[in-house]
C-alpha positions in Angstrom: 0.5 0.1 0.3 1.7 3.4 -1.0 1.5 6.4 1.6 2.1 9.2 -1.1 0.5 12.5 0.6 -1.3 14.6 -1.7 0.1 18.2 -1.9 -2.8 19.9 -0.9 -0.5 23.5 -0.4 -1.1 26.8 -1.2 1.2 27.3 -4.2 0.2 23.8 -5.7 -3.3 24.9 -6.2 -2.1 28.3 -7.8 0.4 25.4 -9.8 -3.2 23.7 -10.3 -4.7 26.6 -11.4 -2.1 27.6 -14.4 -1.8 24.4 -15.8 -6.1 24.3 -15.8 -6.3 28.0 -17.1 -3.5 27.8 -20.1 -5.3 27.2 -23.0 -8.6 28.2 -21.8 -11.5 29.8 -24.1 -13.0 33.2 -22.1 -16.0 32.7 -20.6 -18.5 34.4 -17.6 -17.8 32.0 -15.3 -13.7 31.7 -16.0 -13.8 35.3 -16.1 -15.3 36.0 -12.2 -13.3 33.2 -10.7 -10.3 35.6 -12.1 -11.8 38.4 -11.0 -11.3 37.2 -7.5 -9.0 34.6 -8.0 -7.0 35.3 -5.5 -9.9 35.0 -2.9 -11.5 32.1 -4.3 -7.9 30.4 -4.8 -7.7 31.0 -0.7 -11.1 29.8 0.0 -10.2 26.3 -1.9 -6.9 25.8 0.1 -8.9 26.1 3.3 -12.0 24.4 2.5 -9.2 21.3 1.0 -6.8 21.0 3.7 -10.1 21.2 6.1 -11.8 18.3 4.5 -15.2 21.3 3.8 -14.7 21.0 0.0 -17.4 19.8 -1.9 -17.5 19.3 -5.5 -20.9 21.7 -7.3 -23.5 20.3 -9.6 -22.5 19.3 -13.6 -23.8 21.5 -16.3 -24.4 19.2 -18.8 -25.3 19.1 -22.4 -25.3 16.7 -25.0 -23.2 15.9 -28.4 -24.6 14.8 -31.4 -21.4 12.1 -33.1 -22.8 9.4 -34.4 -24.2 9.0 -31.3 -25.3 10.9 -28.5 -23.3 11.1 -25.9 -23.7 14.1 -22.5 -21.0 15.6 -22.1 -20.4 16.9 -18.3 -18.7 20.2 -17.3 -17.7 21.1 -14.0 -17.2 24.1 -12.6 -13.7 25.9 -12.1 -13.1 25.4 -9.0 -14.1 22.2 -8.8 -11.6 21.7 -12.3 -9.0 22.8 -10.8 -9.3 20.3 -8.1 -9.7 17.7 -11.2 -6.2 19.2 -11.8 -4.7 18.6 -9.0 -5.9 14.9 -8.1 -4.9 14.0 -11.6 -1.5 14.4 -11.7 -1.6 12.9 -7.4 -2.7 10.1 -9.5 -0.5 9.7 -12.5 2.0 10.1 -10.4 1.3 6.7 -8.1 -0.2 4.8 -10.5 1.4 5.5 -14.3 3.7 3.0 -13.7 1.9 0.5 -12.3 0.3 0.3 -16.2 1.4 -1.5 -18.4 3.4 -0.7 -22.1 0.6 -1.2 -23.9 -1.8 0.8 -22.6 -2.0 4.2 -24.8 -4.9 6.4 -23.6 -4.2 9.5 -22.0 -0.4 8.7 -21.4 2.8 10.9 -21.9 4.5 9.7 -25.2 0.9 7.6 -26.1 -1.3 8.5 -28.1 -3.3 7.3 -30.9 -1.2 7.3 -33.4 1.3 5.3 -31.6 -1.8 2.7 -30.6 -2.4 2.1 -34.3 1.5 1.6 -35.8 1.8 -1.2 -32.4 -1.6 -2.2 -33.7 -0.2 -2.4 -37.4 3.2 -4.2 -35.9 1.3 -6.8 -33.8 -0.6 -7.8 -37.3 2.7 -7.8 -38.7 4.1 -9.8 -36.9 1.4 -12.8 -36.3 0.0 -12.4 -39.3 -1.3 -16.2 -40.1 -2.9 -15.8 -36.0 -6.2 -14.6 -35.1 -7.9 -10.9 -33.8 -10.4 -10.6 -31.2 -10.9 -6.9 -31.1 -13.6 -5.5 -28.2 -15.1 -2.8 -26.1 -16.4 -1.9 -23.5 -20.8 -1.1 -23.3 -21.2 2.0 -22.1 -18.1 1.8 -20.4 -17.7 5.5 -18.5 -21.9 5.2 -17.4 -21.1 1.8 -15.6 -17.9 2.3 -14.1 -19.1 1.0 -10.5 -18.3 3.6 -7.6 -17.6 1.1 -5.1 -15.2 -0.9 -7.2 -13.4 2.2 -8.3 -12.9 2.9 -4.8 -11.8 -0.5 -3.2 -9.5 -0.1 -6.5 -7.5 3.2 -5.2 -7.7 1.7 -1.1 -5.2 -0.6 -2.4 -2.8 1.5 -2.8 -3.6 5.0 -1.6 -3.7 4.9 2.7 -3.8 8.9 3.1 -6.8 9.4 4.6 -7.4 13.0 2.9 -6.4 11.4 -0.8 -9.3 8.6 0.4 -11.5 11.8 1.3 -11.2 13.9 -2.1 -11.2 10.5 -4.4 -14.6 9.9 -2.8 -16.3 13.1 -2.3 -15.4 13.6 -6.3 -16.5 10.0 -7.8 -19.7 9.6 -5.4 -20.7 13.6 -6.7 -21.6 12.0 -10.1 -24.1 9.6 -10.8 -24.6 8.2 -14.9 -28.2 8.4 -15.8 -29.3 4.7 -16.4 -27.8 5.0 -12.2 -30.3 7.3 -11.5 -33.1 5.4 -12.6 -32.4 1.8 -11.2 -32.6 4.0 -8.4 -35.7 3.9 -8.6 -36.3 0.4 -8.7 -33.9 -0.4 -5.8 -30.9 -1.6 -8.4 -27.1 -1.1 -7.5 -27.0 2.3 -9.0 -23.7 4.5 -7.8 -22.2 4.2 -10.9 -20.5 6.4 -13.5 -18.0 8.8 -14.2 -18.2 11.7 -16.4 -17.5 11.7 -19.8 -15.3 15.4 -20.2 -13.6 15.1 -16.8 -10.0 15.3 -17.0 -10.4 12.8 -13.4 -12.4 10.6 -15.6 -9.3 9.5 -18.0 -7.1 9.1 -15.0 -10.1 6.8 -13.5 -10.6 4.6 -16.8 -6.6 3.7 -16.7 -7.2 2.8 -13.4 -10.0 0.7 -13.5 -9.3 -1.0 -16.8 -5.5 -1.8 -15.2 -7.2 -4.7 -13.7 -8.5 -5.8 -16.5 -5.1 -5.0 -18.4 -3.0 -7.1 -15.4 -5.0 -10.2 -15.4 -4.7 -10.6 -19.2 -1.2 -9.8 -19.4 0.3 -11.7 -16.6 -3.2 -15.0 -16.2 -3.9 -15.3 -19.9 -1.0 -14.3 -21.3 -1.4 -13.9 -25.6 1.0 -13.0 -28.1 -0.1 -9.3 -27.7 -2.5 -6.9 -26.4 -3.5 -3.5 -26.2 -5.8 -1.3 -25.0 -6.8 1.9 -25.8 -9.5 3.6 -23.8 -12.0 0.6 -23.3 -10.8 -1.0 -27.0 -9.0 -3.4 -26.8 -7.3 -6.2 -29.0 -6.2 -9.6 -27.9 -3.8 -11.8 -30.7 -4.0 -15.7 -30.4 -2.2 -18.4 -33.1 -5.2 -20.5 -32.6 -7.9 -19.6 -33.0 -9.9 -22.4 -30.6 -7.7 -20.5 -27.7 -8.7 -17.3 -29.0 -12.4 -18.3 -28.0 -11.6 -19.4 -24.3 -9.5 -16.3 -23.4 -12.7 -14.4 -25.1 -14.5 -16.4 -22.9 -12.1 -15.9 -19.5 -11.8 -12.2 -20.6 -15.7 -11.6 -20.8 -16.2 -13.4 -17.5 -13.5 -11.5 -15.9 -15.2 -8.3 -16.6 -18.5 -9.3 -15.5 -17.7 -10.6 -12.4 -15.0 -8.5 -11.5 -15.5 -5.3 -12.4 -19.5 -5.5 -13.2 -18.8 -4.8 -17.2 -19.9 -5.8 -20.3 -18.7 -6.4 -23.3 -20.6 -4.8 -26.7 -21.9 -7.4 -28.4 -21.7 -5.2 -31.8 -17.8 -4.8 -31.5 -17.3 -7.9 -30.8 -15.4 -9.8 -33.4 -12.3 -12.1 -34.3 -10.9 -12.1 -37.6 -7.4 -13.6 -39.5 -5.2 -11.3 -38.4 -3.8 -11.0 -42.3 -7.2 -10.2 -42.9 -6.9 -6.7 -41.4 -8.9 -5.5 -39.3 -10.7 -1.5 -38.4 -10.1 0.2 -35.2 -10.5 3.4 -33.9 -12.0 4.2 -36.9 -8.8 3.1 -39.3 -8.4 0.1 -41.3 -5.5 -1.4 -40.7 -2.9 -4.0 -42.9 0.0 -6.1 -42.0 1.4 -3.6 -44.7 -0.3 -0.6 -44.5 -3.4 1.3 -43.2 -6.4 3.7 -44.4 -9.0 5.4 -42.9 -12.1 4.1 -42.6 -14.8 5.1 -45.5 -16.8 6.6 -42.3 -13.9 9.0 -40.7 -12.9 9.8 -44.8 -16.3 11.3 -45.2 -16.6 12.6 -41.8 -13.2 14.3 -42.4 -14.2 16.2 -45.8 -18.0 16.8 -44.7 -17.1 18.5 -41.9 -14.0 20.4 -42.5 -13.7 23.7 -41.1 -10.9 26.6 -40.2 -10.7 25.4 -36.8 -10.3 22.0 -37.8 -8.0 22.2 -40.4 -5.2 20.8 -38.4 -6.7 17.6 -36.8 -8.1 16.0 -39.6 -5.4 16.9 -42.0 -3.1 14.9 -40.0 -5.0 12.7 -39.8 -5.7 12.4 -43.5 -1.9 12.9 -43.9 -1.0 10.0 -41.6 -3.4 7.1 -42.7 -4.4 7.7 -46.1 -2.2 7.5 -49.9 -1.5 10.2 -51.9 -4.4 10.5 -54.4 -6.6 11.5 -50.9 -3.9 12.9 -49.6 -4.3 15.4 -52.6 -7.5 15.9 -52.8 -8.1 16.4 -49.1 -5.5 19.3 -50.6 -7.9 20.8 -52.2 -10.3 21.0 -50.2 -8.6 23.0 -47.7 -7.5 25.3 -50.3 -10.8 25.9 -51.6 -12.4 25.8 -47.9 -9.9 29.2 -47.2 -10.6 30.4 -50.6 -14.4 30.8 -49.6 -13.7 31.7 -46.0 -11.0 34.6 -47.1 
């Protein structure tokens, strides 16, 4: 069990403020908080150290991107605390994660996991891949299990108090409905929170370690709640799938998304994280290519341009570059 103390000094709260503030667009709430900045940060320091801090309610809105997602936005005060807690948890937990966790980690990311997947396909062209993701992962993270995971490594009372305050402040919409039916309902972490990124990796670290050290397949990697497992034997992979589903259900109260639960031959390639990946190449999926063309705006040119260049052939790159020029000519 770890005994690392969380740094709730005024200096660290100021540091968390600066990190939070960097690159943020102005808003009425942010301007008001900044106007009384010194007073607000001092009050936050006092509340945290005296265990009087209370997390505010989230503002919620819906984003439509193939499907409806409820995004929860915390107050400025709470996002400073999220930043502070994120730094604390990353310092403790990142070194415990296996190498092939690619989401929300320094020197990792989407391009890295796609390249790593292609490397695995090239290494095991005659093998089989199970590709899966978790059904409504963020809505189904169980609070009791998550807190229990934290207590195995964090023994500092004030840190555990703060974790419980932040975790317990949010419930997924489904959990609220279940409460009326008196079912187990303390679950869910908000999409959009900085803390949810590290919470997700810590929660699914249980899965990572089970697969890596108990199942021991030829290859395994995870990005967010999407993962692949590779075996050179189809029958063995089906058994791995069965054991993994059982572990998720019994230990983490999670279910596999049946729509994305597939086994394919590695040599044939697979669609993963919006990219069609093959042993000797890759390309954007048709859906993501069309999305990049249709949603091209000045503010997202760098993002979409980078995505197209990384995963497309020269012909498509040229076409996309012409679309960028047309967009620039029309807007200026």
